[in-house]
N, CA, C and O atoms as a GROMACS GRO file, in nm:
protein
  316
    1UNK      N    1   6.320   7.492  14.027
    1UNK     CA    2   6.419   7.461  14.128
    1UNK      C    3   6.509   7.347  14.080
    1UNK      O    4   6.626   7.340  14.115
    2UNK      N    5   6.454   7.258  14.001
    2UNK     CA    6   6.529   7.144  13.950
    2UNK      C    7   6.640   7.188  13.855
    2UNK      O    8   6.748   7.128  13.852
    3UNK      N    9   6.615   7.293  13.778
    3UNK     CA   10   6.716   7.343  13.685
    3UNK      C   11   6.837   7.397  13.760
    3UNK      O   12   6.951   7.374  13.721
    4UNK      N   13   6.811   7.470  13.869
    4UNK     CA   14   6.920   7.525  13.949
    4UNK      C   15   7.001   7.413  14.014
    4UNK      O   16   7.124   7.418  14.015
    5UNK      N   17   6.933   7.314  14.066
    5UNK     CA   18   7.002   7.202  14.129
    5UNK      C   19   7.084   7.123  14.027
    5UNK      O   20   7.194   7.078  14.059
    6UNK      N   21   7.032   7.106  13.906
    6UNK     CA   22   7.109   7.038  13.801
    6UNK      C   23   7.232   7.121  13.761
    6UNK      O   24   7.338   7.066  13.733
    7UNK      N   25   7.217   7.252  13.759
    7UNK     CA   26   7.329   7.339  13.724
    7UNK      C   27   7.439   7.329  13.830
    7UNK      O   28   7.557   7.322  13.797
    8UNK      N   29   7.399   7.329  13.956
    8UNK     CA   30   7.498   7.324  14.065
    8UNK      C   31   7.567   7.189  14.070
    8UNK      O   32   7.689   7.183  14.089
    9UNK      N   33   7.494   7.080  14.055
    9UNK     CA   34   7.554   6.947  14.065
    9UNK      C   35   7.623   6.904  13.936
    9UNK      O   36   7.717   6.825  13.941
   10UNK      N   37   7.580   6.955  13.822
   10UNK     CA   38   7.639   6.925  13.692
   10UNK      C   39   7.660   6.775  13.670
   10UNK      O   40   7.769   6.731  13.634
   11UNK      N   41   7.553   6.700  13.692
   11UNK     CA   42   7.552   6.554  13.673
   11UNK      C   43   7.664   6.484  13.750
   11UNK      O   44   7.726   6.391  13.699
   12UNK      N   45   7.688   6.529  13.872
   12UNK     CA   46   7.788   6.465  13.956
   12UNK      C   47   7.926   6.526  13.946
   12UNK      O   48   8.014   6.490  14.025
   13UNK      N   49   7.948   6.615  13.853
   13UNK     CA   50   8.080   6.678  13.836
   13UNK      C   51   8.087   6.817  13.897
   13UNK      O   52   8.189   6.884  13.886
   14UNK      N   53   7.982   6.860  13.961
   14UNK     CA   54   7.974   6.995  14.016
   14UNK      C   55   8.083   7.026  14.116
   14UNK      O   56   8.137   7.137  14.117
   15UNK      N   57   8.114   6.930  14.202
   15UNK     CA   58   8.217   6.954  14.304
   15UNK      C   59   8.351   6.986  14.237
   15UNK      O   60   8.421   7.078  14.280
   16UNK      N   61   8.387   6.912  14.135
   16UNK     CA   62   8.514   6.936  14.065
   16UNK      C   63   8.513   7.069  13.989
   16UNK      O   64   8.610   7.144  13.992
   17UNK      N   65   8.403   7.096  13.924
   17UNK     CA   66   8.391   7.219  13.845
   17UNK      C   67   8.397   7.341  13.936
   17UNK      O   68   8.472   7.435  13.910
   18UNK      N   69   8.318   7.341  14.043
   18UNK     CA   70   8.314   7.457  14.131
   18UNK      C   71   8.443   7.473  14.209
   18UNK      O   72   8.486   7.585  14.236
   19UNK      N   73   8.506   7.362  14.247
   19UNK     CA   74   8.635   7.370  14.314
   19UNK      C   75   8.740   7.429  14.220
   19UNK      O   76   8.818   7.516  14.259
   20UNK      N   77   8.742   7.382  14.097
   20UNK     CA   78   8.837   7.435  13.998
   20UNK      C   79   8.812   7.583  13.972
   20UNK      O   80   8.905   7.663  13.964
   21UNK      N   81   8.686   7.618  13.958
   21UNK     CA   82   8.650   7.757  13.934
   21UNK      C   83   8.694   7.845  14.050
   21UNK      O   84   8.749   7.953  14.028
   22UNK      N   85   8.672   7.800  14.173
   22UNK     CA   86   8.709   7.882  14.288
   22UNK      C   87   8.860   7.892  14.303
   22UNK      O   88   8.911   7.997  14.342
   23UNK      N   89   8.934   7.785  14.272
   23UNK     CA   90   9.080   7.790  14.279
   23UNK      C   91   9.134   7.891  14.178
   23UNK      O   92   9.224   7.969  14.210
   24UNK      N   93   9.082   7.889  14.058
   24UNK     CA   94   9.126   7.984  13.955
   24UNK      C   95   9.090   8.126  13.994
   24UNK      O   96   9.172   8.217  13.978
   25UNK      N   97   8.971   8.147  14.043
   25UNK     CA   98   8.927   8.280  14.084
   25UNK      C   99   9.014   8.334  14.197
   25UNK      O  100   9.055   8.450  14.194
   26UNK      N  101   9.041   8.253  14.296
   26UNK     CA  102   9.125   8.295  14.409
   26UNK      C  103   9.268   8.322  14.362
   26UNK      O  104   9.330   8.420  14.405
   27UNK      N  105   9.320   8.237  14.274
   27UNK     CA  106   9.456   8.256  14.222
   27UNK      C  107   9.467   8.388  14.145
   27UNK      O  108   9.564   8.461  14.162
   28UNK      N  109   9.369   8.416  14.063
   28UNK     CA  110   9.371   8.542  13.986
   28UNK      C  111   9.362   8.662  14.080
   28UNK      O  112   9.429   8.763  14.057
   29UNK      N  113   9.282   8.652  14.185
   29UNK     CA  114   9.270   8.762  14.280
   29UNK      C  115   9.402   8.785  14.353
   29UNK      O  116   9.442   8.899  14.373
   30UNK      N  117   9.469   8.677  14.393
   30UNK     CA  118   9.597   8.689  14.461
   30UNK      C  119   9.700   8.756  14.371
   30UNK      O  120   9.771   8.847  14.413
   31UNK      N  121   9.708   8.711  14.246
   31UNK     CA  122   9.803   8.770  14.151
   31UNK      C  123   9.771   8.917  14.129
   31UNK      O  124   9.862   9.000  14.125
   32UNK      N  125   9.645   8.950  14.114
   32UNK     CA  126   9.605   9.090  14.093
   32UNK      C  127   9.648   9.178  14.210
   32UNK      O  128   9.709   9.283  14.190
   33UNK      N  129   9.617   9.136  14.333
   33UNK     CA  130   9.648   9.219  14.449
   33UNK      C  131   9.797   9.228  14.476
   33UNK      O  132   9.846   9.333  14.519
   34UNK      N  133   9.871   9.120  14.451
   34UNK     CA  134  10.016   9.126  14.468
   34UNK      C  135  10.078   9.220  14.365
   34UNK      O  136  10.168   9.298  14.397
   35UNK      N  137  10.030   9.214  14.241
   35UNK     CA  138  10.080   9.301  14.136
   35UNK      C  139  10.047   9.447  14.166
   35UNK      O  140  10.130   9.536  14.146
   36UNK      N  141   9.928   9.470  14.214
   36UNK     CA  142   9.886   9.606  14.249
   36UNK      C  143   9.972   9.663  14.362
   36UNK      O  144  10.012   9.779  14.357
   37UNK      N  145  10.000   9.580  14.463
   37UNK     CA  146  10.083   9.623  14.575
   37UNK      C  147  10.225   9.656  14.528
   37UNK      O  148  10.283   9.757  14.569
   38UNK      N  149  10.280   9.572  14.441
   38UNK     CA  150  10.414   9.595  14.389
   38UNK      C  151  10.418   9.722  14.305
   38UNK      O  152  10.512   9.801  14.315
   39UNK      N  153  10.317   9.744  14.223
   39UNK     CA  154  10.310   9.864  14.141
   39UNK      C  155  10.307   9.989  14.228
   39UNK      O  156  10.377  10.086  14.200
   40UNK      N  157  10.226   9.988  14.332
   40UNK     CA  158  10.220  10.103  14.422
   40UNK      C  159  10.355  10.128  14.488
   40UNK      O  160  10.395  10.244  14.504
   41UNK      N  161  10.425  10.021  14.525
   41UNK     CA  162  10.557  10.036  14.586
   41UNK      C  163  10.654  10.101  14.489
   41UNK      O  164  10.726  10.194  14.526
   42UNK      N  165  10.656  10.054  14.364
   42UNK     CA  166  10.746  10.111  14.264
   42UNK      C  167  10.709  10.254  14.230
   42UNK      O  168  10.797  10.336  14.205
   43UNK      N  169  10.580  10.286  14.229
   43UNK     CA  170  10.539  10.423  14.204
   43UNK      C  171  10.589  10.516  14.314
   43UNK      O  172  10.636  10.626  14.286
   44UNK      N  173  10.580  10.471  14.439
   44UNK     CA  174  10.629  10.553  14.550
   44UNK      C  175  10.780  10.574  14.541
   44UNK      O  176  10.830  10.684  14.565
   45UNK      N  177  10.853  10.466  14.507
   45UNK     CA  178  10.998  10.479  14.491
   45UNK      C  179  11.033  10.575  14.378
   45UNK      O  180  11.127  10.654  14.389
   46UNK      N  181  10.956  10.568  14.271
   46UNK     CA  182  10.979  10.658  14.158
   46UNK      C  183  10.954  10.803  14.197
   46UNK      O  184  11.030  10.892  14.161
   47UNK      N  185  10.846  10.826  14.272
   47UNK     CA  186  10.815  10.963  14.314
   47UNK      C  187  10.924  11.020  14.403
   47UNK      O  188  10.959  11.137  14.392
   48UNK      N  189  10.978  10.938  14.492
   48UNK     CA  190  11.086  10.984  14.579
   48UNK      C  191  11.207  11.021  14.494
   48UNK      O  192  11.271  11.124  14.516
   49UNK      N  193  11.238  10.935  14.398
   49UNK     CA  194  11.352  10.963  14.309
   49UNK      C  195  11.326  11.087  14.224
   49UNK      O  196  11.417  11.167  14.202
   50UNK      N  197  11.204  11.103  14.177
   50UNK     CA  198  11.169  11.219  14.094
   50UNK      C  199  11.181  11.348  14.173
   50UNK      O  200  11.221  11.451  14.118
   51UNK      N  201  11.147  11.345  14.300
   51UNK     CA  202  11.153  11.465  14.383
   51UNK      C  203  11.296  11.508  14.413
   51UNK      O  204  11.320  11.624  14.448
   52UNK      N  205  11.391  11.416  14.400
   52UNK     CA  206  11.531  11.452  14.425
   52UNK      C  207  11.595  11.520  14.303
   52UNK      O  208  11.704  11.577  14.315
   53UNK      N  209  11.530  11.514  14.188
   53UNK     CA  210  11.586  11.573  14.068
   53UNK      C  211  11.570  11.725  14.070
   53UNK      O  212  11.483  11.779  14.138
   54UNK      N  213  11.654  11.792  13.994
   54UNK     CA  214  11.638  11.937  13.978
   54UNK      C  215  11.517  11.962  13.888
   54UNK      O  216  11.467  11.870  13.823
   55UNK      N  217  11.472  12.084  13.885
   55UNK     CA  218  11.354  12.118  13.806
   55UNK      C  219  11.377  12.089  13.658
   55UNK      O  220  11.287  12.040  13.590
   56UNK      N  221  11.495  12.119  13.609
   56UNK     CA  222  11.527  12.095  13.468
   56UNK      C  223  11.526  11.946  13.436
   56UNK      O  224  11.471  11.903  13.335
   57UNK      N  225  11.588  11.866  13.524
   57UNK     CA  226  11.591  11.720  13.504
   57UNK      C  227  11.451  11.661  13.514
   57UNK      O  228  11.416  11.569  13.440
   58UNK      N  229  11.372  11.713  13.608
   58UNK     CA  230  11.236  11.664  13.628
   58UNK      C  231  11.151  11.692  13.504
   58UNK      O  232  11.078  11.605  13.458
   59UNK      N  233  11.161  11.813  13.451
   59UNK     CA  234  11.085  11.847  13.330
   59UNK      C  235  11.126  11.761  13.212
   59UNK      O  236  11.042  11.718  13.132
   60UNK      N  237  11.255  11.734  13.200
   60UNK     CA  238  11.304  11.651  13.091
   60UNK      C  239  11.251  11.508  13.105
   60UNK      O  240  11.210  11.446  13.006
   61UNK      N  241  11.252  11.455  13.228
   61UNK     CA  242  11.201  11.320  13.251
   61UNK      C  243  11.052  11.311  13.222
   61UNK      O  244  11.006  11.215  13.162
   62UNK      N  245  10.978  11.412  13.263
   62UNK     CA  246  10.834  11.413  13.239
   62UNK      C  247  10.802  11.433  13.091
   62UNK      O  248  10.702  11.381  13.040
   63UNK      N  249  10.885  11.508  13.024
   63UNK     CA  250  10.867  11.534  12.881
   63UNK      C  251  10.888  11.406  12.800
   63UNK      O  252  10.817  11.382  12.702
   64UNK      N  253  10.984  11.324  12.841
   64UNK     CA  254  11.020  11.205  12.764
   64UNK      C  255  10.943  11.080  12.803
   64UNK      O  256  10.946  10.982  12.729
   65UNK      N  257  10.876  11.080  12.916
   65UNK     CA  258  10.814  10.957  12.964
   65UNK      C  259  10.665  10.975  12.991
   65UNK      O  260  10.625  11.054  13.077
   66UNK      N  261  10.586  10.903  12.918
   66UNK     CA  262  10.441  10.905  12.938
   66UNK      C  263  10.406  10.841  13.072
   66UNK      O  264  10.315  10.886  13.141
   67UNK      N  265  10.479  10.736  13.109
   67UNK     CA  266  10.455  10.667  13.235
   67UNK      C  267  10.482  10.760  13.353
   67UNK      O  268  10.407  10.762  13.450
   68UNK      N  269  10.589  10.837  13.343
   68UNK     CA  270  10.623  10.931  13.449
   68UNK      C  271  10.512  11.034  13.468
   68UNK      O  272  10.477  11.068  13.580
   69UNK      N  273  10.458  11.082  13.359
   69UNK     CA  274  10.347  11.179  13.368
   69UNK      C  275  10.225  11.116  13.433
   69UNK      O  276  10.158  11.180  13.515
   70UNK      N  277  10.195  10.990  13.398
   70UNK     CA  278  10.079  10.922  13.457
   70UNK      C  279  10.098  10.901  13.607
   70UNK      O  280  10.005  10.921  13.685
   71UNK      N  281  10.218  10.861  13.646
   71UNK     CA  282  10.246  10.838  13.788
   71UNK      C  283  10.234  10.969  13.865
   71UNK      O  284  10.174  10.974  13.972
   72UNK      N  285  10.290  11.074  13.810
   72UNK     CA  286  10.282  11.203  13.875
   72UNK      C  287  10.138  11.254  13.884
   72UNK      O  288  10.098  11.313  13.984
   73UNK      N  289  10.060  11.230  13.779
   73UNK     CA  290   9.921  11.273  13.780
   73UNK      C  291   9.839  11.196  13.883
   73UNK      O  292   9.757  11.254  13.954
   74UNK      N  293   9.860  11.065  13.892
   74UNK     CA  294   9.783  10.986  13.990
   74UNK      C  295   9.828  11.017  14.131
   74UNK      O  296   9.746  11.014  14.224
   75UNK      N  297   9.956  11.046  14.152
   75UNK     CA  298  10.002  11.077  14.287
   75UNK      C  299   9.949  11.212  14.332
   75UNK      O  300   9.922  11.232  14.451
   76UNK      N  301   9.935  11.305  14.242
   76UNK     CA  302   9.883  11.436  14.280
   76UNK      C  303   9.734  11.430  14.310
   76UNK      O  304   9.683  11.511  14.387
   77UNK      N  305   9.664  11.335  14.250
   77UNK     CA  306   9.520  11.317  14.280
   77UNK      C  307   9.500  11.258  14.418
   77UNK      O  308   9.404  11.292  14.487
   78UNK      N  309   9.591  11.168  14.460
   78UNK     CA  310   9.576  11.103  14.589
   78UNK      C  311   9.629  11.186  14.704
   78UNK      O  312   9.593  11.162  14.819
   79UNK      N  313   9.713  11.281  14.676
   79UNK     CA  314   9.770  11.365  14.784
   79UNK      C  315   9.684  11.482  14.814
   79UNK      O  316   9.716  11.562  14.902
   0.00000   0.00000   0.00000
């Protein structure tokens, strides 16, 4: 039990270490979720734009863009 208590307190620096660790962890989580939300928004906008294209234009866009194929594949899985 003494080893765990020494690890948590870290010779009196535990409060600073754990606070810093939690701030970094929370910051990374916020950035991740905001980025994920923005990506989903842009994917939806892209799909709307892709659906307005003619079949020939759509095939050409999908042929030339790996990202477009991935977005279309993931959207078809979720629908």
